[in-house]
C-alpha positions in Angstrom: 62.8 67.4 51.6 60.5 66.6 55.0 63.6 64.5 56.3 66.1 67.0 55.6 64.1 69.9 57.2 63.9 67.2 60.4 67.5 66.6 60.4 68.3 70.2 60.2 65.8 71.3 62.9 67.4 68.0 65.1 70.5 69.2 64.7 69.8 72.9 65.5 68.5 71.7 68.6 71.8 69.8 69.4 73.6 72.9 68.7 71.5 75.3 71.1 72.1 72.8 74.0 76.1 72.5 73.1 76.1 76.5 73.2 74.3 77.0 76.4 76.0 73.9 77.9 79.2 75.9 77.8 77.6 79.6 78.5 79.6 79.5 82.1 83.0 79.6 80.2 82.5 82.6 79.2 82.7 83.9 82.8 86.4 82.4 82.7 89.5 84.4 82.1 92.6 83.6 80.4 95.2 80.5 81.9 98.6 80.8 81.7 98.8 77.6 79.6 99.9 78.5 76.0 97.1 81.5 75.8 99.7 83.8 76.6 101.8 82.8 73.4 98.6 82.5 71.7 96.8 85.0 73.0 97.7 87.8 76.1 101.4 87.6 75.2 101.7 87.7 71.2 102.5 90.5 69.3 101.7 89.4 66.3 97.9 89.1 66.6 97.4 93.2 67.6 97.2 94.0 63.8 95.4 92.2 61.3 97.6 93.8 58.0 99.7 92.3 55.7 102.5 92.1 57.8 100.5 89.8 59.8 99.4 87.6 57.3 102.9 87.1 55.9 103.8 86.1 59.5 101.1 84.0 59.9 101.7 81.6 56.8 105.4 81.9 56.4 106.8 81.8 60.3 106.5 79.7 62.7 105.4 80.8 66.1 105.6 78.5 69.8 106.2 75.5 67.9 103.2 75.6 65.8 102.3 76.2 61.9 98.3 77.1 61.9 98.0 80.2 59.4 93.8 80.0 60.4 93.9 79.4 64.2 95.8 82.8 64.2 93.7 84.4 62.2 90.8 84.0 64.4 92.8 85.2 67.3 93.8 87.9 65.2 89.9 88.2 64.5 89.0 88.0 68.0 91.3 90.8 69.4 90.8 93.5 66.9 87.0 92.8 68.5 87.7 92.2 72.0 91.0 93.3 72.5 92.2 91.1 75.6 88.4 90.7 77.2 88.8 86.6 77.3 84.4 87.0 77.0 84.5 87.6 73.5 87.1 84.6 72.9 85.2 82.2 74.8 81.9 82.9 73.2 83.9 82.2 69.7 84.7 78.7 70.9 81.5 78.4 72.3 79.9 79.3 68.8 82.3 77.6 66.7 81.7 73.7 68.7 77.7 74.9 68.3 78.0 75.0 64.6 80.7 71.8 65.1 77.3 69.7 66.9 75.0 70.9 64.2 77.3 69.9 61.6 78.1 65.9 63.7 74.2 65.6 63.4 73.9 66.3 60.1 77.1 64.2 59.2 75.9 61.2 61.2 72.1 61.3 59.6 74.0 61.1 56.4 76.2 58.8 56.7 72.7 56.2 58.5 70.8 56.9 55.4 73.9 55.6 53.7 74.4 52.5 55.8 70.2 52.2 55.6 70.8 51.9 51.3 73.7 49.4 52.2 71.6 47.2 54.2 68.4 47.5 51.8 70.6 46.3 49.1 72.2 43.5 51.1 68.6 42.4 52.1 69.7 43.3 56.2 67.8 46.8 56.9 69.0 48.3 60.1 66.2 50.2 61.2 62.8 49.4 60.2 61.0 53.7 61.1 62.8 55.9 59.3 63.0 58.2 62.5 65.2 55.9 64.5 67.8 57.0 62.1 67.2 60.8 63.5 67.1 59.5 66.8 70.8 57.9 66.6 71.8 61.0 65.0 70.7 63.1 67.8 72.1 61.0 70.9 75.6 60.7 68.9 75.3 64.8 68.5 74.4 65.2 72.4 76.9 63.2 73.6 79.5 64.9 71.1 77.9 68.5 72.4 77.7 67.9 75.7 80.2 65.5 77.1 83.0 66.7 79.4 85.7 65.3 77.8 85.4 68.3 75.0 85.6 71.2 77.8 89.5 71.2 77.5 88.5 72.1 73.2 85.9 74.3 73.9 87.0 76.2 77.5 90.8 76.6 76.5 91.0 79.5 74.5 94.6 77.7 73.1 92.4 74.6 71.7 90.4 77.3 69.3 92.6 75.2 66.7 90.5 72.3 68.1 87.6 73.3 67.2 88.4 75.4 64.0 89.6 72.2 62.3 86.6 69.9 63.0 84.6 73.4 61.4 86.5 72.2 58.4 87.5 68.3 58.7 83.4 67.8 58.8 82.5 69.5 55.8 85.1 67.8 54.0 83.8 64.6 54.9 80.0 65.4 54.6 81.5 66.7 50.9 83.0 63.5 50.2 79.6 61.7 50.9 77.9 63.7 48.5 80.9 62.7 45.8 80.3 59.2 46.3 76.4 58.8 46.1 75.5 61.5 44.1 75.2 61.0 40.3 75.7 64.8 39.1 78.2 67.3 39.9 80.6 64.8 41.6 83.6 66.9 40.8 82.0 69.7 42.4 81.5 67.8 45.7 85.4 66.2 45.5 86.7 70.1 44.9 84.7 70.8 47.6 85.9 68.4 50.1 89.9 69.3 49.1 89.1 72.7 49.6 88.1 72.1 53.1 90.3 69.8 53.6 93.2 72.4 53.3 91.2 74.5 55.4 91.3 72.0 58.3 94.9 71.5 57.8 95.8 75.4 57.7 94.0 74.8 61.5 95.2 72.1 63.1 97.7 68.8 61.6 95.6 66.5 63.5 93.2 66.7 60.0 96.2 64.6 58.2 94.4 61.3 58.7 91.8 62.5 56.6 92.6 60.7 53.7 92.6 57.2 55.6 89.2 58.5 56.7 87.9 58.9 53.0 89.2 55.7 52.4 87.1 54.1 55.1 83.9 55.8 53.9 84.4 54.4 50.9 84.7 50.8 52.2 81.8 51.5 54.2 78.8 53.0 53.9 79.7 54.0 50.1 80.7 50.7 49.1 83.0 51.9 46.5 85.9 49.5 47.1 84.6 45.9 46.5 87.7 44.7 44.7 91.5 45.1 44.5 90.5 47.3 40.9 88.4 49.5 42.6 90.6 49.7 45.9 93.0 51.4 43.2 90.6 53.1 41.8 89.6 55.4 44.8 93.6 55.4 45.9 94.4 57.3 43.0 91.4 60.1 44.1 93.3 60.4 47.4 96.3 61.6 45.8 95.7 65.0 46.3 94.8 65.0 49.8 97.8 62.7 50.6 100.0 65.1 49.2 98.4 68.0 51.2 98.8 65.9 53.8 102.8 64.9 53.5 103.2 68.7 53.1 101.3 69.5 56.1 103.2 67.0 58.3 106.5 68.1 57.1 105.1 71.5 57.9 104.7 70.4 61.4 107.7 68.5 62.2 109.6 71.9 61.3 107.9 74.2 63.4 107.6 71.7 66.3 111.6 71.4 66.1 111.8 75.2 65.8 110.3 75.6 69.1 112.5 72.4 70.5 108.8 70.4 71.2 109.5 67.3 70.1 110.9 65.3 72.7 113.8 62.9 72.6 114.3 59.2 72.6 116.0 60.1 75.9 112.8 61.9 77.6 110.5 59.7 76.4 112.0 56.2 75.5 110.2 55.1 72.7 109.3 51.7 74.2 107.7 53.9 77.0 105.2 55.6 73.9 104.6 52.2 72.3 103.6 51.0 75.4 101.1 53.7 76.1 99.7 53.8 72.7 97.2 50.5 74.1 96.6 52.4 77.1 95.8 55.5 75.7 92.8 54.1 73.2 91.2 52.5 76.0 91.6 54.7 78.4 90.2 57.5 75.8 87.5 55.0 75.6 86.7 54.6 79.1 86.5 58.0 79.2 83.7 58.5 76.8 81.4 55.8 78.6 82.4 56.9 82.1 83.9 60.6 82.1 85.7 60.5 85.6 89.4 61.4 86.5 89.4 64.3 84.0 92.7 66.1 84.5 94.2 68.7 82.6 97.6 66.7 82.0 98.4 63.1 82.0 102.1 62.0 82.8 103.7 59.5 81.7 104.3 57.2 85.0 107.9 56.6 86.0 107.9 53.1 86.0 106.4 51.7 82.9 106.3 48.4 81.8 104.8 46.1 78.9 104.0 43.5 81.9 102.4 45.5 84.4 98.8 44.7 84.8 98.0 48.2 84.3 99.5 48.1 80.6 99.1 44.7 79.6 95.4 44.5 80.0 94.8 47.5 76.9 97.5 45.9 75.2 94.7 42.5 75.2 92.4 44.5 75.0 92.8 46.7 72.0 94.1 43.4 69.9 90.6 41.9 70.8 88.7 44.5 69.9 90.8 44.6 66.8 90.6 40.9 65.9 86.6 40.8 66.9 86.4 43.9 64.3 88.0 41.4 61.1 85.8 38.9 62.0 82.3 41.0 62.5 83.5 42.6 59.4 82.5 39.7 56.8 78.8 40.6 57.7 78.3 44.0 59.3 80.9 46.6 58.6 79.9 49.2 61.2 81.6 48.7 64.3 85.3 48.1 62.1 84.2 51.1 60.1 84.2 52.7 63.3 86.9 51.1 65.3 89.3 52.0 62.3 87.9 56.1 62.3 88.6 56.0 66.1 92.1 54.5 65.8 93.2 56.5 62.5 92.4 59.7 63.9 94.0 59.7 67.1 97.2 58.0 66.0 98.6 61.6 65.3 98.5 62.2 68.3 98.9 58.8 70.2 102.3 59.5 70.9 104.4 57.8 68.7 106.0 60.7 66.9 106.5 62.4 70.5 105.7 66.0 70.8 105.9 67.6 74.4 105.7 65.6 78.0 102.3 64.0 78.1 101.1 60.7 77.8 97.5 61.7 76.8 95.4 64.8 76.5 91.4 65.2 76.8 91.3 67.6 73.5 92.8 64.7 70.9 89.3 63.2 71.5 87.6 65.9 69.8 87.0 64.5 66.6 87.9 60.8 67.1 85.3 60.2 70.1 82.9 60.7 66.9 83.2 57.5 66.4 82.0 55.9 69.8 79.7 58.2 70.1 78.1 57.1 66.8 77.9 53.7 68.2 76.7 54.3 71.2 73.6 56.6 69.1 73.3 53.4 66.9 72.6 51.5 70.3 69.9 53.5 71.8 68.4 53.7 68.5 68.2 49.8 68.3 66.9 49.9 71.7 64.2 52.1 70.8 63.1 49.9 67.8 63.0 47.1 70.0 60.7 48.5 73.0 58.5 50.2 70.0 56.0 47.6 70.6 52.1 48.6 69.9 49.9 48.4 72.8 49.5 50.6 76.0 53.1 49.9 76.9 54.1 52.0 73.8 53.1 54.9 76.0 55.7 54.0 78.7 58.0 52.9 76.9 58.0 56.4 75.0 58.0 58.2 78.4 60.7 56.2 79.4 62.8 56.6 76.5 62.5 60.6 76.8 63.0 60.5 80.4 65.9 58.6 80.1 67.3 61.0 76.9 66.5 63.9 79.7 68.7 62.1 81.9 71.0 61.9 79.8 71.5 65.6 78.6 70.7 66.5 82.5 74.0 64.4 83.9 76.7 65.3 81.1 75.8 69.2 80.9 76.1 68.9 85.0 80.0 67.2 84.6 80.7 69.8 81.6 79.8 73.0 83.6 81.7 71.5 86.5 84.8 70.5 84.7 84.4 74.0 82.5 84.6 75.8 86.0 88.1 74.0 86.6 89.3 76.5 83.7 87.8 79.3 85.7 91.6 80.5 85.9 95.1 79.6 86.0 95.2 79.1 89.9 91.9 76.9 89.7 93.0 75.1 87.1 97.1 74.0 88.7 95.4 73.5 91.8 93.5 71.2 90.8 96.1 69.6 88.8 98.4 69.4 91.3 95.6 67.1 94.0 95.1 65.4 91.4 97.4 64.1 89.3 99.1 61.1 90.9 102.6 61.6 89.0 104.1 65.2 90.4 105.0 66.9 87.1 107.5 70.2 86.6 104.9 71.6 84.3 102.6 71.7 86.7 104.3 73.5 89.6 106.0 75.9 87.1 102.1 76.9 85.9 100.9 77.3 89.3 104.3 78.9 90.7 103.5 81.4 87.6 99.5 81.5 88.7 100.5 82.7 92.1 103.6 85.0 90.9 100.8 86.8 88.9 98.9 87.3 92.1 101.7 88.6 94.1 102.2 85.8 96.1 105.8 85.6 95.7 106.5 83.0 98.8 104.5 80.2 97.2 105.3 80.9 93.8 108.9 80.4 94.8 108.2 77.5 96.4 106.9 75.9 92.8 109.4 77.4 90.8 112.2 75.2 93.0 109.5 72.3 92.8 109.6 72.2 89.3 113.4 72.4 89.0 113.7 69.7 91.3 111.2 67.6 89.8 113.1 68.2 86.1 116.2 70.5 86.1 116.1 71.0 82.6 113.2 73.4 83.0 114.5 76.1 81.6 110.9 78.4 82.0 111.4 77.4 85.8 114.6 79.5 86.1 113.2 82.5 84.4 110.4 82.9 86.2 112.5 82.3 89.8 115.0 84.6 88.0 113.1 87.8 87.6 111.5 86.8 91.4 115.0 87.2 92.6 115.6 90.1 90.3 112.4 92.2 92.0 114.1 91.1 95.2 116.7 92.7 94.6 119.1 89.6 93.8 120.5 90.6 90.8 123.5 88.1 90.4 121.4 85.3 91.3 118.9 86.7 88.9 121.5 86.7 86.4 122.6 83.3 87.1 119.1 81.4 86.6 118.9 83.3 83.3 122.0 82.1 82.2 121.2 78.5 83.5 117.6 79.3 81.0 120.1 80.3 78.2 122.2 77.6 78.5 119.3 75.1 78.7 117.3 76.6 75.8 119.9 78.2 73.2 116.5 79.3 71.2 114.3 80.5 73.9 113.3 83.9 72.9 112.1 84.6 76.6 115.2 83.8 78.1 117.6 86.5 76.0 114.8 88.9 76.1 114.5 88.5 80.2 118.5 87.9 80.4 118.9 91.2 78.7 116.7 93.4 80.5 118.6 92.4 83.6 122.2 93.1 81.8 120.9 96.2 81.0 119.7 96.8 84.8 123.3 95.9 85.9 124.7 98.6 83.8 125.8 96.3 80.6 124.2 97.6 77.6 126.4 96.0 75.5 125.3 92.6 77.1 122.2 93.5 77.1 121.6 94.7 73.3 123.9 91.0 72.2 120.9 89.0 74.2 118.1 91.4 72.1 119.6 90.8 68.6 120.2 87.3 69.4 116.1 86.9 70.4 115.3 88.6 67.1 117.3 86.3 65.8 114.8 83.7 66.7 111.7 86.3 65.6 112.7 89.3 63.5 108.9 90.4 63.8 108.9 90.8 67.6 108.3 95.1 67.9 108.8 95.0 71.6 112.2 93.1 71.2 113.6 95.9 68.7 111.8 98.6 71.5 114.3 97.3 74.0 117.4 97.0 71.9 116.9 100.3 71.0 116.4 101.3 74.5 120.2 99.3 74.9 121.9 100.9 72.2 120.8 104.3 73.4 122.7 104.1 76.5 125.5 103.0 75.0 125.7 105.8 72.9 124.5 104.1 69.5 122.0 106.7 68.3 121.8 105.9 65.2 121.4 101.9 65.9 118.9 103.3 68.3 116.9 105.3 66.1 116.9 102.7 63.5 115.4 100.0 66.4 113.0 102.2 67.5 111.5 103.0 63.6 111.7 99.2 63.0 109.5 98.7 66.5 106.9 101.4 64.9 107.2 99.8 61.6 106.3 96.9 62.9 103.5 97.5 65.1 102.1 101.4 64.6 99.8 101.0 67.9 102.7 100.1 70.1 103.0 103.8 71.9 106.7 103.0 74.2 108.3 103.1 70.8 106.7 106.5 69.8 107.8 107.7 73.3 110.9 106.6 73.0 111.8 107.4 69.8 110.4 111.1 70.5 112.7 111.2 73.2 115.6 110.2 71.5 115.2 112.9 68.4 114.5 115.2 71.8 118.1 114.6 73.3 119.3 115.0 69.1 117.7 118.2 69.1 115.0 117.2 66.6 112.4 118.9 68.7 109.8 118.8 65.5 110.2 114.9 65.1 110.2 114.7 68.4 106.8 116.3 68.5 105.4 114.5 66.3 106.5 111.2 68.3 105.2 112.5 71.1 101.7 113.0 69.9 101.6 109.5 68.7 102.2 107.8 72.2 99.7 110.2 73.7 97.5 109.4 71.2 97.9 105.8 72.1 96.9 106.8 75.7 100.6 107.0 77.0 100.2 109.5 79.9 104.4 109.5 79.3 103.9 111.1 75.6 101.0 113.2 76.8 103.5 114.9 79.9 106.2 115.1 77.6 104.3 117.3 74.9 103.5 119.5 77.5 107.5 120.1 78.5 109.4 120.3 75.3 111.2 122.9 76.1 112.4 121.2 79.1 114.9 118.4 78.9 112.6 115.4 78.2 114.6 112.0 79.7 116.1 108.8 78.8 114.1 106.2 76.6 112.3 103.6 79.0 112.1 100.0 78.0 109.0 98.3 77.5 
């Protein structure tokens, strides 16, 4: 009991360090990389009702399927609205809790390893407190390492934190199942339950069944023969089935959003060459956290004969061989290496999603393995230096100073890395300056940031550069087209939107943007066609129903306009423009009582035009407006 209290106290201290290290993130805003799709421009998270839960579980959105992640974003919106401070606060809290869980998990693993070592007459640590030191060092590395800034300081990566929030308890429950003599079924089903929640947060959790097999092999030592292996393998059937189901849903979601890179875009040969490179580079960044970038592009010329890529291939092969040889006497290194590789497999690019070669956020869970080895090494050094006599005090002071230096150094690097994510412009300026390869996405996102700040000339320059680097970047055509529209160059704007639609026929944004331009060009029928296509892609986007209703009104199709305004209100009863537009339509149809009711609702939602319409019901209310 005393050991458990010490364990929880230590985990609480590490958790506090984790929270304090990311307090500067509370000053950060949203960034224009996925935060728009996930939060600021996501109409679905605005209401927590049955329609929202139906969407979260049954629809694909932003090329993803992770219902629990959507729920946390919706909960944050319900509490904080679009104040980024609250969203960042939630992420910092999740990370702090995960740090607590990492310390507890490592302490439990070390307990199991200690029992295994005693049984084999190879005791790991002489001093029981040394294991707690290893858990603390592992927890501090996990909590404070700048490699994890991307997962914590980027609101859209809430899914990383949430996945770990359930992945770690699943491992803890399974440890109890594998080592307890009583209530084993309860721990098994708890592990399965937490695994389901992890999958609903982020599909990267699909590796957990293999991780459980690794725990069975070491340190639980439940796999000794082929027969015992088959026995524990049968236990994993429900976990494996859920992993396959989640993988299938993920592939469908990625295909629906066009996120799966094609063979022509990222050749399989390049992806395979990049696998050992990423494995080694991640390890390098864990030991020496430099050159951390928001986007790691594939080099334009990749060859397995290049020293840059042949060295990682040889190193990965060497580490693997060393683990196999060492496993005969000590399984720890092999277990950690297997965990590291297995948890990275879903994001190593063999099945390619997106255009990045690697990403810091992918290491959030895999890094626990290497950090654990570093923690064990620190504990081993501590024991070697823990000699009786006067020097003991000096060694303790030196050890304490080393830990303090570790905490201070990592905290400083993490705070500096967090500042990069302060806003969109700081993020993409950093990427343009540091990224060795020119990348269309980087210039597109910086152009977007410039555009939001009203720096149209710089925005146009970046969008032109993005298109030059990647003529298939449909989003750059959309944004450039919208700038053309603002400059009164409507024909050029429509031309760019035509290109965007041709490049990405299933782009909701491309169809909506072109529909708005068609409306301005006095082509309401074409506008309605684009809005209809957008609705086919996302049948629950209330704003598009409002836009199509506006187009129908201009075309004199009042009945269809009324249906669309009413559908928009049904989907979101807090969208003021739909009430205003339907009120104006009712007034045009001579139904003043219904118009008054809609204007009252628009005014209640703080729409000034709705309030003004209430005061001038006796006059012409004008035509409906777009969003």
